[in-house]
C-alpha positions in Angstrom: 81.6 84.5 115.3 84.4 83.6 113.0 87.0 86.3 113.6 89.4 84.6 110.7 87.4 86.0 108.0 88.8 88.5 105.8 87.1 92.0 105.5 84.6 92.2 103.0 85.4 96.0 102.3 88.1 98.2 102.6 86.3 100.0 105.4 87.8 102.0 108.3 85.2 102.2 111.4 85.8 105.5 113.4 84.1 106.0 116.5 84.3 109.4 118.2 84.1 109.3 122.0 84.0 111.7 124.8 83.2 110.4 128.2 81.1 107.7 126.7 81.4 104.9 129.6 77.9 104.0 129.6 77.5 103.7 125.6 80.9 102.3 124.5 80.2 98.8 125.1 76.7 98.5 123.4 78.1 100.4 120.5 81.0 98.4 119.9 79.3 95.3 120.1 77.1 96.4 117.3 80.3 96.9 115.1 81.9 93.6 116.4 79.0 91.3 115.5 79.7 92.4 111.9 83.6 92.8 112.4 84.6 91.2 109.4 83.2 94.2 107.2 85.9 96.5 108.7 89.6 96.3 107.8 90.1 98.4 111.2 88.5 99.9 114.1 89.6 103.1 115.5 88.4 105.2 118.4 89.4 108.8 118.7 89.1 109.9 122.5 88.4 113.4 123.2 90.4 113.6 126.5 87.9 111.5 128.5 87.9 111.5 132.1 85.4 108.4 132.7 86.4 104.5 132.3 85.3 104.3 128.9 88.9 103.7 127.5 89.7 101.0 130.5 86.5 99.4 129.3 87.5 99.3 125.6 91.1 98.1 126.3 89.6 95.4 128.5 86.4 94.4 126.3 87.8 94.9 122.8 91.6 95.0 122.6 91.7 95.1 119.0 90.3 98.4 118.8 93.2 101.1 117.9 92.8 103.8 120.5 93.9 107.6 119.6 93.9 109.8 122.6 93.9 113.5 121.8 95.3 116.0 124.4 91.9 117.9 125.0 88.2 118.1 124.2 88.2 120.1 121.1 84.9 119.0 119.7 83.8 116.0 117.5 84.9 117.9 114.3 88.3 117.9 115.3 88.3 114.2 116.2 86.4 113.3 113.2 89.5 115.1 111.1 92.2 113.0 113.2 90.1 110.0 112.1 90.0 111.3 108.5 93.9 111.5 108.7 94.7 108.5 110.4 92.4 105.6 108.7 94.1 103.2 106.4 91.1 102.9 104.1 89.4 105.7 102.0 85.8 104.4 102.9 85.5 105.8 106.4 82.4 105.2 108.5 82.0 107.7 111.2 79.9 107.1 114.3 79.4 109.0 117.7 79.8 106.9 120.9 76.1 106.6 121.6 75.2 105.2 118.1 74.6 101.5 117.4 74.5 100.0 114.0 72.0 97.7 112.3 73.3 94.5 111.0 73.2 95.6 107.2 73.6 99.5 107.8 77.4 99.6 106.5 76.6 97.3 103.6 73.6 99.7 102.2 75.6 102.9 102.7 78.6 101.4 100.8 76.0 100.4 97.8 74.7 103.9 97.9 77.9 105.6 97.2 78.8 102.7 94.9 75.7 103.4 92.9 76.2 107.4 92.8 79.6 108.5 91.8 79.0 112.0 92.3 78.3 111.4 96.2 80.9 111.6 98.7 78.8 111.0 101.9 75.9 108.9 102.8 73.9 109.0 105.9 71.7 106.3 107.5 68.2 106.7 109.0 68.6 107.5 112.5 66.1 105.9 115.0 65.7 106.2 118.7 67.5 103.4 120.7 64.7 103.6 123.2 61.7 103.7 120.7 63.3 102.0 117.6 60.0 102.4 115.5 60.3 106.1 115.6 62.6 108.1 113.3 64.8 110.8 114.9 65.7 112.1 111.4 66.8 110.7 108.0 68.4 113.5 106.3 68.7 117.3 106.3 68.6 120.5 104.2 69.5 124.2 104.8 66.7 126.5 105.4 66.7 130.0 103.5 68.1 131.6 107.0 71.0 129.2 106.7 70.2 126.9 109.7 69.6 123.3 109.4 66.2 121.7 108.7 65.7 117.9 109.3 63.7 115.3 107.3 60.8 113.1 108.8 61.6 114.0 112.4 59.6 111.8 114.9 57.7 110.0 112.1 56.7 106.2 112.8 59.0 103.7 111.1 57.3 103.0 107.6 55.4 106.3 107.2 58.1 107.7 105.1 59.9 105.9 101.9 63.0 103.9 102.2 64.4 105.2 98.8 67.7 106.7 98.6 67.9 110.6 97.9 70.1 113.4 97.5 70.0 116.0 100.3 71.4 119.2 101.2 73.1 118.8 104.3 73.6 116.0 107.0 73.6 115.2 110.8 77.0 113.4 111.6 76.0 111.3 114.5 76.7 108.4 111.7 77.8 108.8 108.1 79.9 107.2 105.4 82.6 109.1 103.7 84.7 108.4 100.8 88.0 110.1 101.2 89.2 109.3 97.8 86.3 111.2 96.5 86.7 114.3 98.7 90.4 115.1 97.0 90.5 118.1 99.6 91.5 119.3 102.6 90.4 118.3 106.2 86.5 118.0 106.3 85.4 119.8 109.3 86.4 123.2 110.7 87.9 122.9 113.9 86.6 126.4 115.0 83.2 124.8 115.6 83.1 123.0 118.8 79.6 121.2 118.4 76.6 121.1 116.4 77.2 123.7 114.0 80.2 121.7 112.8 78.2 118.9 110.8 75.8 121.5 108.9 79.0 123.5 108.0 80.5 120.3 106.7 77.2 119.5 104.7 76.9 122.9 103.0 80.8 122.9 102.1 80.0 119.5 100.7 77.7 120.6 98.3 79.7 124.0 97.7 82.4 122.0 96.4 80.1 120.1 93.8 79.7 116.9 96.0 76.5 115.1 96.5 75.2 113.9 99.9 72.8 110.9 100.2 70.2 110.0 102.7 69.7 106.1 102.8 67.1 105.3 104.7 67.1 101.5 104.4 70.3 101.6 106.4 69.5 102.2 110.0 71.3 103.2 112.9 70.0 103.7 116.7 70.9 106.8 118.6 71.0 107.0 122.4 71.1 110.3 124.6 74.3 112.0 124.0 77.0 113.5 126.3 75.7 114.6 129.6 76.1 118.3 130.0 76.7 118.5 126.2 74.2 117.0 124.3 70.6 118.7 123.7 67.6 116.5 123.0 
């Protein structure tokens, strides 16, 4: 890999981590194999108690680590990345997510093609069953809860056409901070699970669009033991 190449985009990768020791090598390897696409790589750590940061500093010393004092949830960590990033294009991902090779390119192209959109999310596939869609978009049920698109469908059974959606799951998404032109995107009073739907609904309420880009893919693992529901 030629590490002397200049970045193709003004793009920040922001990885949110809490006790991700068993995931971080695989997640960051999927980033570093296409490192030329990122101007910087940030890791926002929610006061982890495992060896994850030790692994990152040993294996990926160019990653800029920002350690928070306590675990207030992924929304607070994403807000920290939103404020810290040197680029207006920010690709957020959780520590149990790995990127397909063309995922950043396809998300950037989708936002470039739609100037009303501030957020684009990829199709999320199961890491242990890469031919199965976990979800590739979301909307709001009339009761106010999130409904997911194409849950557990076989890859190829649904269209790859980019479409507008009503909400999003934030395991992995691209955001254009310049288009957002507002306050911090996440409500820090939500600890986990509701913070993403709240962000999606407020994005739409503010008049911005959200895109699902099924041609962009990422792979999702089991989540944080004791916190994540599958």
